[in-house]
Residue frames as qw, qx, qy, qz and C-alpha x, y, z in Angstrom:
[[0.188, 0.010, -0.466, 0.865, -11.23, -21.36, -27.48],
 [0.072, -0.648, -0.748, 0.125, -14.44, -20.59, -25.61],
 [0.052, 0.768, 0.253, 0.587, -16.29, -17.32, -25.95],
 [0.574, -0.777, -0.234, 0.110, -15.97, -16.86, -22.18],
 [0.671, -0.312, 0.049, 0.671, -12.27, -16.05, -22.39],
 [0.338, 0.467, 0.314, 0.754, -12.89, -13.29, -24.89],
 [0.297, -0.893, -0.280, -0.187, -14.59, -11.19, -22.24],
 [0.346, 0.581, -0.377, 0.633, -12.11, -8.64, -20.90],
 [0.605, -0.449, -0.530, 0.390, -11.05, -8.78, -17.26],
 [0.060, 0.724, 0.090, 0.681, -12.00, -5.27, -16.26],
 [0.102, 0.176, -0.584, 0.786, -11.47, -3.35, -12.99],
 [0.531, -0.155, 0.199, -0.809, -14.21, -3.74, -10.43],
 [0.906, 0.017, -0.033, -0.422, -15.58, -7.08, -11.60],
 [0.760, 0.367, -0.523, 0.120, -12.34, -9.07, -11.82],
 [0.762, -0.622, 0.179, -0.003, -10.95, -11.06, -8.92],
 [0.516, 0.690, -0.467, 0.197, -7.16, -10.85, -9.15],
 [0.881, -0.435, 0.017, 0.183, -4.73, -13.14, -7.36],
 [0.281, 0.856, -0.380, 0.208, -1.14, -12.10, -6.76],
 [0.929, -0.297, -0.007, 0.220, 1.87, -14.20, -5.83],
 [0.692, 0.040, -0.003, 0.720, 5.18, -12.56, -4.91],
 [0.052, -0.971, -0.195, -0.125, 5.35, -9.05, -3.45],
 [0.704, -0.264, 0.020, 0.659, 9.06, -8.29, -3.63],
 [0.224, -0.366, 0.122, 0.895, 10.78, -5.25, -5.13],
 [0.158, -0.007, -0.526, -0.836, 8.70, -5.26, -8.29],
 [0.245, -0.391, -0.872, -0.161, 5.68, -7.33, -7.25],
 [0.153, -0.556, -0.558, 0.597, 4.60, -4.96, -4.50],
 [0.077, 0.386, -0.134, -0.909, 4.51, -1.99, -6.86],
 [0.209, -0.068, -0.770, -0.599, 2.68, -3.94, -9.55],
 [0.238, -0.483, -0.837, 0.097, 0.02, -5.15, -7.11],
 [0.092, -0.535, -0.349, 0.764, -0.34, -1.66, -5.67],
 [0.136, 0.219, -0.379, -0.889, -0.88, -0.16, -9.13],
 [0.238, -0.258, -0.862, -0.366, -3.53, -2.77, -9.89],
 [0.194, -0.575, -0.704, 0.369, -5.47, -1.94, -6.73],
 [0.041, -0.515, -0.093, 0.851, -5.16, 1.80, -7.40],
 [0.187, 0.132, -0.566, -0.792, -6.45, 1.25, -10.94],
 [0.682, -0.055, -0.047, -0.728, -9.61, -0.45, -9.65],
 [0.738, 0.036, -0.670, -0.071, -8.64, -4.11, -9.23],
 [0.300, -0.548, 0.465, -0.627, -9.48, -3.95, -5.55],
 [0.929, -0.180, 0.147, -0.288, -10.77, -7.53, -5.20],
 [0.489, 0.604, -0.616, 0.130, -7.30, -8.94, -4.75],
 [0.905, -0.413, 0.094, -0.038, -6.06, -12.07, -2.95],
 [0.255, 0.789, -0.539, 0.149, -2.35, -12.21, -2.14],
 [0.949, -0.290, -0.021, 0.120, 0.04, -14.98, -1.15],
 [0.320, 0.756, -0.486, 0.300, 3.61, -14.46, 0.02],
 [0.780, -0.109, -0.545, 0.288, 5.92, -16.62, 2.12],
 [0.301, -0.086, -0.402, 0.861, 6.90, -13.51, 4.17],
 [0.049, -0.731, -0.679, -0.046, 3.54, -12.29, 5.37],
 [0.220, -0.706, -0.172, 0.651, 4.80, -8.89, 6.51],
 [0.206, -0.112, 0.495, 0.837, 5.60, -8.02, 2.87],
 [0.042, -0.504, -0.746, -0.434, 1.85, -8.10, 2.17],
 [0.168, -0.573, -0.532, 0.601, 0.95, -5.56, 4.89],
 [0.049, 0.334, -0.124, -0.933, 0.89, -2.51, 2.56],
 [0.274, -0.108, -0.722, -0.626, -1.47, -4.35, 0.19],
 [0.277, -0.474, -0.820, 0.159, -3.69, -5.55, 3.02],
 [0.078, -0.471, -0.308, 0.823, -3.96, -1.92, 4.15],
 [0.223, 0.205, -0.385, -0.872, -5.28, -1.15, 0.66],
 [0.747, 0.093, 0.145, -0.642, -7.92, -3.87, 0.99],
 [0.593, 0.303, -0.722, -0.185, -6.24, -7.01, -0.34],
 [0.880, -0.355, 0.141, -0.284, -6.90, -10.34, 1.35],
 [0.025, -0.594, 0.804, -0.021, -4.08, -12.61, 2.50],
 [0.920, 0.055, -0.270, -0.280, -4.31, -16.30, 1.46],
 [0.696, -0.533, 0.479, -0.040, -2.76, -19.21, 3.29],
 [0.638, -0.095, 0.677, 0.354, -1.62, -20.93, 0.10],
 [0.090, 0.253, -0.537, -0.799, -1.28, -20.44, -3.67],
 [0.059, -0.327, -0.918, -0.217, -4.19, -22.90, -4.05],
 [0.026, -0.686, -0.577, 0.443, -6.41, -20.58, -2.05],
 [0.031, 0.520, -0.201, -0.830, -5.38, -17.71, -4.30],
 [0.063, 0.030, -0.803, -0.591, -6.34, -19.74, -7.35],
 [0.058, -0.471, -0.880, 0.037, -9.71, -20.70, -5.88],
 [0.044, -0.771, -0.418, 0.479, -10.59, -17.07, -5.24],
 [0.061, -0.593, 0.301, 0.745, -9.35, -15.50, -8.48],
 [0.734, 0.625, 0.211, -0.160, -10.28, -15.09, -12.13],
 [0.617, 0.674, -0.276, 0.299, -6.72, -14.06, -13.03],
 [0.744, -0.614, 0.079, 0.250, -3.62, -14.93, -11.05],
 [0.423, 0.821, -0.309, 0.228, -0.36, -13.05, -11.54],
 [0.846, -0.440, 0.037, 0.298, 2.92, -14.48, -10.25],
 [0.410, 0.794, -0.305, 0.330, 6.24, -12.72, -10.08],
 [0.824, -0.548, 0.130, 0.063, 8.56, -14.76, -7.90],
 [0.281, -0.783, 0.477, 0.283, 12.30, -15.44, -7.84],
 [0.107, -0.401, 0.856, 0.307, 13.36, -18.61, -9.59],
 [0.565, 0.066, -0.636, -0.521, 11.91, -21.24, -11.95],
 [0.327, -0.118, -0.902, 0.256, 11.72, -23.61, -8.95],
 [0.147, 0.263, 0.493, -0.816, 9.50, -21.05, -7.20],
 [0.497, 0.189, -0.311, -0.788, 7.30, -20.75, -10.29],
 [0.503, 0.002, -0.842, -0.196, 6.89, -24.54, -10.42],
 [0.170, -0.178, -0.817, 0.522, 6.08, -24.68, -6.72],
 [0.230, 0.304, 0.363, -0.850, 3.46, -21.90, -6.59],
 [0.557, 0.280, -0.275, -0.732, 1.72, -22.83, -9.85],
 [0.672, 0.189, -0.640, -0.321, 2.10, -26.57, -10.46],
 [0.071, -0.186, 0.879, -0.433, 2.31, -28.15, -7.01],
 [0.358, -0.254, -0.815, -0.378, -0.43, -30.77, -7.08],
 [0.354, -0.519, -0.717, 0.302, -1.61, -30.12, -3.53],
 [0.209, -0.733, -0.300, 0.573, -1.12, -26.39, -2.95],
 [0.296, -0.041, 0.394, 0.869, -0.36, -24.83, -6.36],
 [0.312, 0.325, 0.025, -0.892, -2.48, -22.16, -8.02],
 [0.409, 0.123, -0.684, -0.591, -3.58, -24.48, -10.78],
 [0.225, -0.190, -0.946, 0.133, -4.99, -26.98, -8.35],
 [0.043, 0.471, 0.597, -0.648, -7.39, -24.34, -7.08],
 [0.181, 0.292, -0.227, -0.912, -8.38, -22.54, -10.22],
 [0.605, 0.438, 0.578, -0.329, -11.75, -22.94, -11.96],
 [0.542, 0.334, 0.595, 0.490, -12.22, -23.47, -15.65],
 [0.222, 0.868, 0.308, 0.320, -11.87, -20.27, -17.65],
 [0.420, -0.862, 0.075, 0.273, -9.35, -18.72, -15.28],
 [0.615, 0.705, -0.196, 0.295, -6.04, -17.29, -16.45],
 [0.730, -0.536, 0.062, 0.419, -2.55, -17.70, -15.00],
 [0.408, 0.874, -0.116, 0.239, -0.13, -14.94, -15.87],
 [0.803, -0.387, -0.002, 0.453, 3.48, -15.67, -14.93],
 [0.226, 0.960, -0.089, 0.137, 5.51, -12.45, -14.99],
 [0.669, -0.580, 0.391, 0.252, 8.61, -14.10, -13.52],
 [0.422, 0.681, -0.561, -0.209, 11.64, -14.21, -15.78],
 [0.749, -0.219, 0.605, -0.158, 11.81, -17.99, -16.08],
 [0.312, -0.184, 0.839, 0.405, 12.52, -20.92, -18.40],
 [0.480, 0.214, -0.377, -0.763, 10.69, -20.97, -21.75],
 [0.414, -0.017, -0.897, -0.152, 10.23, -24.75, -21.39],
 [0.045, -0.282, -0.778, 0.559, 8.51, -24.28, -17.99],
 [0.354, 0.298, 0.053, -0.885, 6.13, -21.73, -19.57],
 [0.522, 0.122, -0.656, -0.531, 5.15, -24.32, -22.17],
 [0.297, -0.111, -0.926, 0.204, 4.68, -26.94, -19.44],
 [0.147, 0.312, 0.530, -0.775, 2.39, -24.62, -17.45],
 [0.449, 0.254, -0.269, -0.813, 0.45, -23.81, -20.60],
 [0.496, 0.037, -0.807, -0.318, -0.17, -27.49, -21.40],
 [0.221, -0.214, -0.868, 0.390, -1.09, -28.52, -17.85],
 [0.230, 0.293, 0.318, -0.872, -3.41, -25.53, -17.49],
 [0.460, 0.166, -0.494, -0.719, -5.08, -26.38, -20.79],
 [0.346, -0.100, -0.933, -0.019, -5.92, -29.86, -19.46],
 [0.081, -0.417, -0.705, 0.568, -7.97, -28.17, -16.70],
 [0.135, 0.783, 0.530, 0.298, -9.62, -25.65, -19.00],
 [0.310, -0.854, -0.043, 0.415, -7.40, -22.90, -17.60],
 [0.589, 0.747, -0.001, 0.308, -5.42, -20.47, -19.76],
 [0.629, -0.589, 0.058, 0.504, -1.87, -19.26, -19.22],
 [0.446, 0.859, -0.086, 0.236, 0.43, -16.55, -20.49],
 [0.706, -0.266, -0.076, 0.652, 4.13, -16.11, -19.93],
 [0.140, 0.911, 0.195, 0.337, 4.56, -12.36, -19.52],
 [0.632, -0.341, -0.144, 0.681, 7.97, -11.38, -18.10],
 [0.101, 0.972, 0.194, 0.083, 8.55, -7.68, -17.92],
 [0.609, 0.117, -0.086, 0.779, 11.39, -5.13, -18.16],
 [0.068, -0.802, -0.119, -0.581, 11.74, -1.74, -16.50],
 [0.423, 0.097, -0.628, 0.646, 12.98, -2.66, -13.03],
 [0.196, -0.489, -0.656, 0.541, 11.75, -1.05, -9.82],
 [0.067, 0.310, -0.026, -0.948, 11.20, 2.31, -11.50],
 [0.320, -0.031, -0.660, -0.679, 9.03, 0.85, -14.23],
 [0.340, -0.379, -0.858, 0.069, 7.06, -1.19, -11.73],
 [0.145, -0.455, -0.478, 0.738, 6.50, 1.84, -9.52],
 [0.168, 0.384, -0.112, -0.901, 5.49, 4.14, -12.38],
 [0.680, 0.415, 0.561, -0.228, 3.39, 1.55, -14.25],
 [0.408, 0.765, -0.321, -0.381, 5.64, 1.92, -17.31],
 [0.601, -0.275, 0.736, 0.149, 6.82, -1.66, -17.68],
 [0.497, 0.406, -0.574, -0.508, 7.52, -3.28, -20.99],
 [0.724, -0.087, 0.613, -0.305, 5.78, -6.66, -21.06],
 [0.279, 0.338, -0.798, -0.413, 6.68, -9.60, -23.38],
 [0.725, 0.013, 0.432, -0.537, 3.75, -12.02, -23.81],
 [0.201, 0.192, -0.909, -0.311, 3.69, -15.61, -24.98],
 [0.338, 0.238, 0.825, -0.386, 0.55, -17.71, -25.31],
 [0.247, 0.552, 0.741, 0.293, -2.77, -17.38, -27.10],
 [0.115, 0.185, 0.097, 0.971, -3.46, -13.91, -28.49],
 [0.411, -0.583, -0.443, -0.543, -7.18, -13.91, -27.56],
 [0.655, -0.548, -0.421, 0.306, -6.20, -14.53, -23.93],
 [0.388, -0.072, -0.064, 0.917, -3.87, -11.53, -24.15],
 [0.141, -0.435, -0.348, -0.819, -6.83, -9.54, -25.41],
 [0.578, -0.621, -0.505, -0.158, -8.82, -10.55, -22.35],
 [0.644, -0.553, -0.247, 0.467, -6.13, -9.50, -19.86],
 [0.425, 0.457, 0.101, 0.775, -4.98, -6.39, -21.72],
 [0.268, -0.844, -0.118, -0.450, -6.80, -4.05, -19.34],
 [0.793, -0.576, -0.002, 0.199, -4.73, -5.55, -16.50],
 [0.727, 0.050, 0.129, 0.673, -1.49, -5.10, -18.41],
 [0.176, 0.695, 0.186, 0.671, -2.46, -1.52, -19.32],
 [0.517, -0.831, -0.116, -0.169, -2.74, -0.81, -15.59],
 [0.739, -0.575, 0.220, 0.274, 0.85, -1.74, -14.95],
 [0.627, -0.110, 0.456, 0.622, 2.74, -1.29, -18.19],
 [0.177, 0.690, -0.129, -0.690, 3.41, 1.12, -21.02],
 [0.434, 0.468, -0.616, -0.463, 4.33, -1.31, -23.82],
 [0.774, -0.033, 0.577, -0.259, 2.66, -4.68, -24.35],
 [0.294, 0.520, -0.678, -0.429, 4.31, -6.95, -26.90],
 [0.927, 0.060, 0.276, -0.248, 2.70, -10.17, -28.19],
 [0.087, -0.632, 0.723, 0.264, 5.68, -12.38, -29.09],
 [0.551, 0.209, -0.720, -0.367, 3.91, -15.56, -30.20],
 [0.805, -0.253, -0.503, -0.184, 3.13, -18.99, -28.79],
 [0.737, -0.672, 0.038, -0.049, 3.72, -20.08, -25.23],
 [0.819, -0.251, 0.133, 0.499, 7.36, -19.67, -24.20],
 [0.493, 0.556, 0.180, 0.645, 8.06, -16.88, -26.70],
 [0.244, -0.930, -0.032, -0.272, 7.51, -14.19, -24.05],
 [0.748, -0.588, 0.211, 0.225, 10.31, -15.75, -22.02],
 [0.752, 0.199, 0.275, 0.566, 12.57, -16.00, -25.06],
 [0.211, 0.820, 0.141, 0.513, 12.02, -12.29, -25.75],
 [0.478, -0.866, 0.109, -0.094, 12.90, -11.43, -22.16],
 [0.848, -0.247, 0.231, 0.408, 16.07, -13.48, -22.51],
 [0.546, 0.516, 0.200, 0.628, 17.12, -11.38, -25.49],
 [0.182, -0.913, -0.050, -0.362, 16.40, -8.30, -23.40],
 [0.714, -0.673, 0.160, 0.114, 18.62, -9.57, -20.58],
 [0.794, 0.120, 0.198, 0.562, 21.52, -10.29, -22.98],
 [0.286, 0.728, 0.130, 0.610, 21.39, -6.68, -24.16],
 [0.416, -0.875, 0.032, -0.245, 21.20, -5.30, -20.64],
 [0.865, -0.401, 0.111, 0.282, 24.04, -7.50, -19.33],
 [0.689, 0.199, 0.177, 0.674, 26.50, -6.37, -21.96],
 [0.098, 0.788, 0.136, 0.593, 25.39, -2.72, -21.93],
 [0.591, -0.806, -0.022, -0.040, 25.91, -2.59, -18.16],
 [0.795, -0.176, 0.127, 0.567, 29.53, -3.51, -18.69],
 [0.406, 0.525, 0.214, 0.717, 29.83, -0.59, -21.11],
 [0.270, -0.882, -0.137, -0.362, 28.25, 1.85, -18.63],
 [0.735, -0.651, 0.057, 0.178, 30.55, 0.78, -15.80],
 [0.744, -0.013, 0.207, 0.635, 33.73, 0.68, -17.90],
 [0.262, 0.705, 0.227, 0.619, 32.95, 4.08, -19.48],
 [0.400, -0.883, -0.042, -0.241, 32.51, 5.71, -16.05],
 [0.811, -0.461, 0.140, 0.331, 35.59, 4.02, -14.74],
 [0.641, 0.319, 0.206, 0.667, 37.61, 5.24, -17.70],
 [0.001, -0.852, -0.132, -0.506, 36.38, 8.81, -17.10],
 [0.641, -0.767, 0.031, 0.007, 37.44, 8.52, -13.47],
 [0.805, -0.239, 0.211, 0.499, 40.98, 7.29, -14.26],
 [0.482, 0.503, 0.239, 0.676, 41.37, 9.98, -16.96],
 [0.259, -0.230, -0.322, 0.881, 40.75, 12.62, -14.30],
 [0.176, -0.397, -0.439, -0.787, 37.42, 13.81, -15.67],
 [0.412, -0.031, 0.464, -0.784, 34.52, 14.97, -13.58],
 [0.067, 0.123, 0.976, 0.168, 32.55, 11.72, -13.88],
 [0.246, 0.608, 0.621, -0.428, 29.19, 13.35, -13.23],
 [0.249, 0.686, -0.177, -0.661, 29.82, 15.94, -15.96],
 [0.065, 0.287, -0.846, -0.444, 30.95, 13.16, -18.29],
 [0.212, 0.332, 0.911, -0.120, 27.81, 11.16, -17.58],
 [0.312, 0.722, 0.333, -0.520, 25.66, 14.12, -18.52],
 [0.162, 0.617, -0.467, -0.612, 27.73, 14.76, -21.65],
 [0.014, 0.145, -0.931, -0.336, 27.61, 11.22, -23.04],
 [0.293, 0.432, 0.790, -0.322, 23.93, 10.92, -22.18],
 [0.369, 0.709, 0.089, -0.595, 23.30, 13.47, -24.93],
 [0.256, 0.552, -0.647, -0.459, 24.96, 11.44, -27.60],
 [0.721, 0.167, -0.577, -0.345, 24.98, 8.02, -29.23],
 [0.290, 0.145, -0.876, 0.358, 26.06, 6.31, -25.99],
 [0.471, -0.178, 0.319, -0.803, 22.74, 7.13, -24.32],
 [0.476, -0.113, -0.849, -0.199, 20.73, 4.14, -23.09],
 [0.673, -0.601, -0.254, -0.349, 18.26, 3.07, -20.38],
 [0.832, -0.267, -0.297, 0.385, 21.09, 1.60, -18.38],
 [0.412, 0.246, -0.129, 0.868, 23.14, 4.78, -18.60],
 [0.251, -0.532, -0.102, -0.802, 20.23, 7.02, -17.58],
 [0.765, -0.505, -0.247, -0.313, 18.81, 4.77, -14.88],
 [0.896, -0.337, -0.143, 0.251, 21.91, 3.29, -13.32],
 [0.521, 0.453, -0.169, 0.704, 24.68, 5.80, -14.08],
 [0.226, -0.685, 0.161, -0.674, 23.44, 8.25, -11.44],
 [0.869, -0.468, -0.031, -0.156, 23.01, 5.45, -8.90],
 [0.860, 0.101, -0.176, 0.468, 26.58, 4.37, -9.47],
 [0.300, 0.526, -0.189, 0.773, 27.86, 7.88, -8.87],
 [0.504, -0.617, 0.129, -0.590, 25.78, 8.19, -5.68],
 [0.126, 0.261, -0.921, 0.260, 27.18, 4.79, -4.56],
 [0.673, 0.000, 0.327, -0.664, 23.60, 3.63, -4.38],
 [0.220, 0.215, -0.921, -0.238, 23.61, -0.13, -4.84],
 [0.516, 0.140, 0.630, -0.563, 20.13, -0.84, -3.54],
 [0.278, 0.101, 0.887, 0.354, 18.28, -3.31, -5.73],
 [0.559, 0.314, -0.074, -0.764, 15.95, -2.41, -8.48],
 [0.934, 0.176, -0.248, -0.186, 16.73, -5.93, -9.62],
 [0.701, -0.594, 0.393, 0.045, 18.85, -8.29, -7.56],
 [0.125, 0.632, -0.735, -0.211, 22.26, -9.46, -8.77],
 [0.366, -0.103, 0.920, -0.091, 21.38, -13.06, -7.81],
 [0.627, 0.514, 0.509, -0.289, 18.24, -12.95, -9.95],
 [0.424, 0.783, -0.303, -0.340, 20.15, -11.45, -12.89],
 [0.096, -0.450, 0.881, 0.112, 22.65, -14.31, -12.68],
 [0.546, 0.223, 0.781, -0.206, 19.71, -16.70, -12.77],
 [0.582, 0.721, 0.121, -0.356, 18.52, -15.02, -15.97],
 [0.239, 0.721, -0.602, -0.249, 21.95, -15.29, -17.56],
 [0.326, -0.219, 0.919, -0.024, 22.14, -18.95, -16.67],
 [0.632, 0.467, 0.557, -0.268, 18.80, -19.54, -18.38],
 [0.465, 0.802, -0.186, -0.326, 19.98, -17.67, -21.47],
 [0.038, 0.602, -0.782, -0.155, 23.27, -19.59, -21.68],
 [0.494, 0.034, 0.860, -0.126, 21.41, -22.90, -21.28],
 [0.629, 0.638, 0.355, -0.267, 19.00, -22.00, -24.08],
 [0.297, 0.812, -0.414, -0.283, 21.91, -20.73, -26.24],
 [0.250, -0.398, 0.878, 0.091, 23.71, -24.02, -25.75],
 [0.614, 0.329, 0.701, -0.152, 20.65, -25.92, -27.02],
 [0.541, 0.812, 0.135, -0.174, 20.68, -23.65, -30.12],
 [0.791, 0.048, 0.174, 0.585, 24.48, -24.04, -30.58],
 [0.141, 0.911, 0.094, 0.375, 24.75, -20.26, -30.13],
 [0.642, -0.114, -0.287, 0.702, 27.96, -18.70, -28.75],
 [0.133, -0.929, -0.189, -0.290, 27.49, -15.52, -26.66],
 [0.646, 0.103, -0.359, 0.665, 30.97, -14.38, -25.53],
 [0.065, -0.492, 0.130, -0.859, 29.77, -11.01, -24.23],
 [0.729, -0.486, -0.117, -0.467, 27.17, -12.63, -22.01],
 [0.879, -0.122, -0.363, 0.283, 29.72, -15.17, -20.73],
 [0.385, 0.288, -0.311, 0.820, 31.96, -12.26, -19.70],
 [0.376, -0.514, 0.027, -0.770, 29.08, -10.47, -17.99],
 [0.868, -0.387, -0.244, -0.193, 28.12, -13.57, -16.04],
 [0.749, 0.041, -0.388, 0.536, 31.74, -14.07, -14.91],
 [0.115, 0.373, -0.242, 0.888, 31.85, -10.52, -13.58],
 [0.598, -0.449, -0.053, -0.662, 28.50, -10.82, -11.85],
 [0.890, -0.200, -0.402, 0.087, 29.54, -14.19, -10.37],
 [0.515, 0.188, -0.392, 0.739, 32.56, -12.42, -8.91],
 [0.239, -0.426, 0.110, -0.865, 30.31, -9.72, -7.45],
 [0.810, -0.378, -0.224, -0.389, 27.99, -12.29, -5.91],
 [0.851, -0.070, -0.422, 0.305, 30.86, -14.31, -4.49],
 [0.342, 0.163, -0.356, 0.854, 32.15, -11.16, -2.75],
 [0.041, -0.402, -0.663, 0.630, 28.86, -10.55, -0.94],
 [0.169, 0.213, -0.147, -0.951, 26.90, -8.68, -3.64],
 [0.023, 0.292, 0.926, 0.237, 24.02, -11.11, -4.28],
 [0.016, -0.732, -0.647, 0.215, 21.43, -8.78, -2.84],
 [0.104, -0.477, 0.114, 0.865, 22.78, -5.63, -4.48],
 [0.600, 0.693, 0.185, -0.355, 21.19, -4.09, -7.54],
 [0.851, 0.337, 0.236, 0.326, 22.69, -4.90, -10.95],
 [0.245, 0.921, -0.140, 0.270, 24.44, -1.46, -11.06],
 [0.603, -0.707, 0.368, 0.035, 26.79, -2.83, -8.38],
 [0.900, 0.317, 0.079, 0.288, 28.75, -4.40, -11.23],
 [0.223, 0.873, -0.260, 0.347, 30.97, -1.31, -10.88],
 [0.603, -0.680, 0.395, -0.130, 32.26, -2.81, -7.59],
 [0.927, 0.012, 0.315, 0.204, 33.66, -5.84, -9.39],
 [0.624, 0.655, 0.044, 0.424, 35.38, -3.68, -12.02],
 [0.152, -0.899, 0.278, -0.304, 36.76, -1.31, -9.35],
 [0.791, -0.481, 0.378, 0.020, 38.20, -4.29, -7.50],
 [0.869, 0.307, 0.199, 0.333, 39.90, -5.61, -10.65],
 [0.443, 0.702, -0.017, 0.558, 41.47, -2.17, -11.22],
 [0.563, -0.348, -0.409, 0.629, 42.20, -1.34, -7.56],
 [0.045, 0.102, 0.012, 0.994, 40.48, 2.02, -7.80],
 [0.012, 0.598, 0.769, -0.226, 37.13, 3.57, -6.84],
 [0.052, 0.573, 0.329, 0.749, 35.01, 6.27, -8.37],
 [0.039, -0.019, -0.507, 0.861, 34.33, 8.95, -5.77],
 [0.031, 0.610, 0.777, -0.153, 30.79, 9.48, -4.45],
 [0.025, 0.249, 0.239, 0.938, 28.93, 12.35, -6.07],
 [0.126, 0.423, 0.638, -0.631, 26.14, 14.20, -4.25],
 [0.158, 0.011, -0.502, -0.850, 23.62, 14.35, -7.08]]
């Protein structure tokens, strides 16, 4: 590994490229600009989504290739593995086709571990480095720069981009070689998927038992049942707030990746299969663009009941 890559990518001097300015991406890019990474080039298929970043001084590129050509580090956080492949590896317009030797590609999309390894190998052929760095924390973590980041790739490259990660996240975890960041995120998604069932079923039980569900939420949050999902999504459920911090359709994508990887490892995950079935039902009934806390709607439908709306 060249000495060049060991130089840290610091605010002010680093040209940052950004691909994908959706629910999380917009907040991540905004935090980077506010922390001093003002020389930013952005690409998005929906140009209006980039307007808030352009107002902060970011430049809009016509293609991912143009982003790569004008950046030292490119961060992508898009929807699906097919989107990752398109924006990074497309031979004519992808980021990699435009990047110069010594640049770094950081894919923060939750995607396939095998695709992360493919990007790593193809980047290496060009003298470009790559990290798979999916994150957890949802819209709140992205907005507050408190994301948990799982990193796969070469550890010296992580050292070089650590100042960038510290501008957007609270916990940075080096998980090992290329693809391991994605595998760690998959484990994270398994835990979230099954814990979300517990949150929804617990609140639904309290409702049917005639309890004040808001009071019950506060009570169980002080005990062993407390969790990120309970604290972050329990209040949203009671407010009937199903706006996305993370889209149902993207969560289903994550579960499909996990189940595919589990099948390769001959690993049986019955809890995750149940969660996917429930989320599939939610999507099929029009909930694809809801946040993951909208799982309560599928369980309410099964039980022909509805938790009342609380003004909290």
